[in-house]
N, C-alpha and C positions, 0 to 999 in steps of 0.2 A: 501554389505553395503548400497545398494541403498534403498531409502525410497520413497514410493509412497504416494499419498494424503490420502488414507485410513489409512496408518500407522501413518501419521501426526495426523489424528483425534483420533487414539488410544492413541497417546502420550498426546494429550490435555486432554483426558478423564483421563488418569493415573495421569497427573499433578494435576488435580482437586482433585482426591482421596488422593494424597499425601500431599496436602496443609496443613491439620490440624496439622501434626506432623513435618512439615518442616519450620514453621513460624520463629523458632528461628534462622534459617540460613539466613533470608532475610536481604538485605542490608538496612542501615538506621534505623531510629526509628519508621517508619510509618508502624505499624502492620495493617493488614486488617482483616475484619470479614466476608467477602463475599467469599464463596468457589471458585468463578470463578475469583476473582481478587487477584493476587499475583505477586511477582517479578519472571518472567519466567526464567531469567538468573540464579537464585539460584537453579533451578531444572532441567536444561537441560545440555547436553554435547555438547558444541559448536564445539569441534573438530570433533565429530561424524557427525555433520551437514555439516561441511566443506568437510570431506572425502566422505560422501554420495553424495554431490553435484558434487564433482570432478568425482566420478564414473559415475554419470548421464551424464556429459559432454563427458567423454570418450566413453560411450555407444552410445550417439547420433551421434558422429562423425564416429563411426565404423559401425553403423547399421541404420535402418529406424524405430525409435521408434514411439510409439503412444503418443501423448500429450493430456492431459486433463485439464480442468479448472473448478473450483467449482462455476460456476456462478448461478446454480440453488439454491445453499445454500445462496449466496449473495442476490438473488432476494427474497427468502423466508424471510430473515432478514429485507430487506427494505420494503417489503409489510406490515409488522406488524406496520410500522411507517408511512404509506401512509398519505399524506396531513397533516402531523404534523411537527412542528419545533423540531429539534433534535440536540443536541450538539455532534460533532464528532471530533476526531483527524484524520486529513487527511495526508497521506504519499504519496509523489510522488517521483518516482525513474526513472531516465533516464540514458541510456547507453552513455558513452563518448567513441568514437572510432569506432562506428558502420559504419560510412562513410568510414573510412580507411579499415575496414574489407571488405566492399562491393567493394572497388576498387582493393583489392588484392586477393579476393577469389570468386569462383563461387557462384552464388546466392543460389544454393541448400545448400551449406555449411553454408552460412550466415544465411539462414532461420532456419537451425537446431540449430545454436548457439543462435539466438534470441529466438527461442521457448524453448530451454533448460533453458536459462536465465529466461524467464518468468515463466516456470514451477517451477524452484527451488526457485525463489523469492516468488512465491505464497505459497510454502510450509512454508517458513520462516515467512511470514505475518500471516498465519494461526496458526503457532506454537506459535506466540506471542499474539494470541487472536484477530487478525484483519481479515478483509475480503478484497478480491480483487474486486474493482468496475469494472474496465475495463483495457484492454491492448490498448495502443495507440502507434502503431509502435514499437519502441524499448523502450517504457516507460510503467510504470504501475502506476495506482492510486489505493491505498488501503485506508481503513478506520478502525478506532477503535471506537466502541460504548462507549460513555463516561457516567460513573456514577459520579456525582459531589462529592459524598462522597469519591471516590477513584481516583480523577483526578491526583494527584501527582504520584501514582503508575502506572497509565495508560500512563502518559507522559514518565516516565522512561522506561516502556516496549516498547513504540514506538521508543524511541531513541536507546535503546539496539537492537531492531529489525533492525534498520538502520545500526548499527555498525556490527551486524552479517552479514548483506548483503555485506558490504564492505569487511569483512574478507573472505567471500566465493569467492568474485571476485578475491581478491589478492592471497589467499592461495589455492583456489580450482580451479577456471577456468584458471587463467593466467599461472600457471605451465603447464597445458594441452596445451594451445596455444603455449607456448615456445617449447614444444616437437615437435609440428607440424611446427614450425617456422612461426606461425601466429602472426599478430599484437596483442598486449595486449589491453584489454578494461578497462575502469574505469566507475564509476557512480557518479552522483550527486543526492543528496537526499534532499528534502524539507519537513518539517513537520510543520503543523499549527493546531490550535484548534479554534473552534467556532461553531456558530449556522448555521444549514442548514435546508432545507426542502426536503422531499421525494416526488417526482412527479411520475405520472403514465402515460405511453403511450400505446396506442393500435396499433396493426399493421394496415397499410394503407388498406382501403377497396376500391377496384376498380371495383367491379362487381355489383354495384347497378345501375339499369337503371335510366337514366335521373336525376342525383343528382341536377341538376340546378333547378328542380321543387321542392320547399320546401313545399310540401303538407304533411298532417299528415301521410299518408300511407308510403311515401318515408322516412320520418324521422323515423317512427316506424321500417321499414325494415332495415334501416341503423343501428339503435340501436341494433336490434336483431343480425345482422351480427357481430357487434363489440363485443357484450357481449359473443359471442361464441369463440372469439379469446383470447389467453393468453396474458395479458398485460406484459409490462416490466417496471421496476422501475429504477429511476436514482436519483442522488443527485444534487441539485442546491443550490448555496449560495456563499457568499463572501469568505468563508474559502477555498472552493475547488479551486476557482479562484486564490486566493493568493498563495496557496500551490504549484500550478503548475508553476506560474510565478516566485516565489521566488527561485525555484530550479536552475534557470539560474545563480544566484549569488553565487552558491556554487563552491568551487574549486573541482578539480577531486578527487574522493574518500573522500569527506567531506560532512558534514551535515549542512544544514541551518535550524534554527528554528525561528518561529515567536515570537513576543514579548509576546503573551499570553502563549506560552509554556515556554519561558525563565523565566517569572515572577513566574511560579509555582515551578520551581526548587529550591533546597536548595542553600545556598551561596557557599558551596563546589562544587556543580555541575555546578553552573554558572561560576565558574573559568575556566571551560573547553571550554567556549564560549567567543567570543568577538564581539562587535557590528560591523556591516559592514557599512563602510562609502560609501553611495550611492548618486550619483547626483540625486536631486529631479526630474530632467527631465526624468530619467530612472526608478524612483520608487516614485510614488506619492500617494500611498494608505494612507488614514487617519485613525488613531486609533479612535474608538468610545469612548474609555475610556479617552485618553489624549487630543484628538483634534489635535494632531500633527502627523507627518509622522510615520507610523507604522514601528517599528524597526525590523531589522533582525539580527540574531546572527549566527556566523560561528564557528563550533567546531575547536579546535586546532590540534587534531590528530584523 
């Protein structure tokens, strides 16, 4: 029942092919006309995802698995938007309880748990049409490329992605930990939307002689060395900063969304969220649209 990253890519491809005759099953009244934009939850088996993730955790704790990450794919996507402003949905997920794991388990066991968590969350992000930007300790930053014509659909997919992640933690991972008498873990998830810019970095060049002498030949030699290196791409912007910081205001196994995400949702979907009352000393981001404090909303379940 285990699913690797190649199988996830196959599932995504199959979902795209099925979309034309599955639109009638999509939730809400927002039909989509782009073959790559649809409600993912209408076409996948969430229980299978939970079972597969649980199997991966069992195998990781019993053996020495090989972990992979699709960063080459992420870099390829980002490179196509280099030096451009681009609107993205940013998803940040952090583990709650990793410190307790570290205090109770050997570091080798903890590392397997964190790596399996990262691997399985990556599969879920990809399945919902997103990409993983980076792993930060026991946290993950992912993003969803946004088409303004389908913003509502993509916001729903990002939120449902987060819900599936929480289900995998509760119904997949924690039952395994219970069998081993390990501490359970939880997650906090923050999701926001906005404009970002894609930046490019080159590896550090340290083998150019006398870089302090900025003559033409030295500059030319440095440029040649840099051009032969493979660059890396990253996301900079207000949105990614907010998404990571707002996650701290989520309860365990809950989702926090920013005001721009909340405002896109239908009235029925907004009822699943309530505004968070935050001391301005702890949260002072100003909304460009309202000129007042940028609101955060917590889901009820």
